[in-house]
N, C-alpha and C positions, 0 to 999 in steps of 0.2 A: 504494500500500500504506500502511495506517495502522498506527501503533504506539502502545502504551499508555504508553510513557515515552520520555524522551529517551535513556536508556541503551540501550534496545533499538534505537532509531533509529540511534544512533552505531555500535553493533555491526554493524548491517545495512550501513551505508555502508562500514565498514572491510572487511567480508568480500566484498561483492558489487560494490563500485565501486572502481576503481583509485585514485581521488582521495579516498577516504574519510579517509585520514590527515590531509589538509588541514583537513577539517571538525572532526576531533577536536582539532586545534591551536587552533580557534576556539571552544572550548567553555568556558562560564562555570564556574569551579571552585566557585562558591557554590550556584547553582541548577541546574547541569548543562544549561542551555539551550544549544543549538548555533546558531552563526551562520555565514553564508556568507562572511564576511570578517573580518579582524582589526579593521578600522575600525568595523564594526558591533558587534563584541564590546566594544571600548573605549568606545563610546558607551553601551552597555548597562550596563557595570559602573560608569561614572561616575554614571549616573542612579539605577540600582537598588541598587547596593551601595557607594556612596560611594568608588568607585575601586578596590574590592577584588574579587578573583576572576578577573581576566584571566590572570595568571601567578602561580604559587605556587612558592616555593623548596622543593625536595625535602629540604633539610637542616633548616631551622628553621621551615618552613611559613608564612613571611611572604609577604604578598600584594603584587604589583606590577602596575602598569597596562600596561606594555609589556615585551617580551622584552629590550630594551636595558637597561631599569632592573634587570631580574632578573639579567642577566649581569653588570652592574656590581656589584650587591650580592654575588653569589657570588664574584666575583673579589676584592673587598675584604675580605669577612668570612669566607669559608670556604676560599679558596685558600691553600695553604701555599707561600710564596715564599722561605722561608729563615729564618734567625735574625735577629730585629731586637731590638737591645739598647737598653734605656732608658738615656739618658745621665745620668740623675739617680740611679737606684738599681741599675741593672745587670740588672734583670729581663729575661728573654728572651720574645719573642712571635713567633708563626709568620708574621704578616704585618704590614704597616705600619698597617693600619686598627686592629688590636687594640692596637698600641703607642700610636697616637695617642689611642685611647679611654682607655688606662691613664694616660697623662700628663695628660690633661684631667681625669679623675676623681680620681686619687690625688694628683697634684702640683698640681692646681688651676691649671694653665697654660691659658689660653684659646687656642684655635686657630680659624682661619677657613678654611672650605672653599669652593672655587669651585663655585657652583651649576650650572655648565655642564659642567665636565670632572671635578669631584670632587677635584681636587688640594688638599691641605691645607697651609696656611701658618701659621707661628707668630704672625705679625702681620697684623692686618686691613688695614693700609695696603699691605703687600706683596701680599695677595690682591686688593685693588682694582686695583692697577697691573697685576697679571697678568690680571685679568678683561678689561681693555681689549684684550688681545691677540686675543680672540675676535671683536671688532667692528672694530678699527682695522687698516687695511691700508697706510696711508701711512708710509713711512720717510723722515723729513725732517730729522733732526738728526744731524750728523756730528761725530765726535771729531776735534779738531784735531791730536791726537798720533799717531793710528794710522789715521784714516779710517773707523773703524767707524761704522755708522749705527745710531741708536737711535730708538725710537718717540716718546719725549717727554723732557722735561728730567729727570724723576725717574730714568728708566733711564740717561740720560747721566751723571748724578751717580754712580750706582752703578757704572757702567763706569769712570769716571775714578779710582775708588779702586784699580783694578787697575794703575794707572800709578805708584803710590807704595807704599813699604813702610810708610807711616804707617797707623795705625788710628784710626778716628773716635772711639772711646771708650778712655780709658786709666785703669787702676786708680789710685786716689788714696791707697791705703795705702802708707805710707813703705817704700821698699825693693822694692816689687813693680813689675815692668815688664810685667805682663799688659796686653794691649790687644786690642780687638775692633772689628769694624765694625757689629755688631748690638747694640742696646741690651739686649735680653733676655739675650744672652750675657754681657754685663758684669754684669747683675743676678745671674745664676747663678754667676758667678765669686765675687762677694762672699759669696753664701750657701754655696757648696760649698767654696771654698778658704780663706775667712777666717771662716767660721762666724758670719756676721752676719745679722741679720734685716732685713726690709725697712725697719724704723724705724731700724736702727742704721747701715746703710751710707751713705756720703756721697752727696750729690746727683749724679746721673749727667748730665754735660754733655759736649758735644763738645770735642775737643782743638783744633779749628780750625773756622773758619766753614764750615758744610756748604752752601756755595753754589757756583755755577759759578766765580765769581771766586776764592773761597777755595781751591777744589780746584785751579784753574789755577795759583795762586801757589805752593801747596805742592809741586806737580809741577815747576814751573820753578825755584823757589828753596828747596829743602828745608833748606838750611843756615841760613835765616833763622828757622827754628822750633826751639824747644827740645823735643825729643821727650819727655823725661821731666822736666817742669818740677817741681822739688822744692818750689817755692813753693806749689803747689796740692795737695801731698800732706799727709796727716795721719798721725800716729803710731799 
């Protein structure tokens, strides 16, 4: 039987053939051409429509090449997962993706997203370390204090910070005892709590050597370090 259009053909398959729905799922959303498999549809949209037309979001009409990419988009952009508050201005957003977009555009804080799983990190270095998790399977570095295994030296150093009450970055404003393990948190502290601009707040340096040797020393002999060294503070 011949049909004058792909739409009539699709309707015929849906009505008269029990597997018709499968073919409708493999229909190009741009030219309405129907394919016998998802793989052929993906090849078609790559060549004919620059990757657009395989799957379309029913909320914002954005095109995606695979159903996995579409589901991820809908989960991040349209799914309401609760109230997510901006730690800088207090604005509330319905999901984490919209909160991250707000922080990036309004507060101009750069974020880095893992291109494999979509997880967002404040620091590109943290994202790069995380990304290795998807490829690296050998666990070969062991913490001498608790026996925990880590993937690499960077992860071991982060873990060692849990064995001490010390924080890597300490506020240098006189009388302030705020301390953080993340540099951008220290920067936000100067901006939010001391009303200083990036040009006004003091240089942010580590309170102790951020090396395996330095971390080991501060865990074993914490009394040898001056937690709040007033010599380094400014008025």
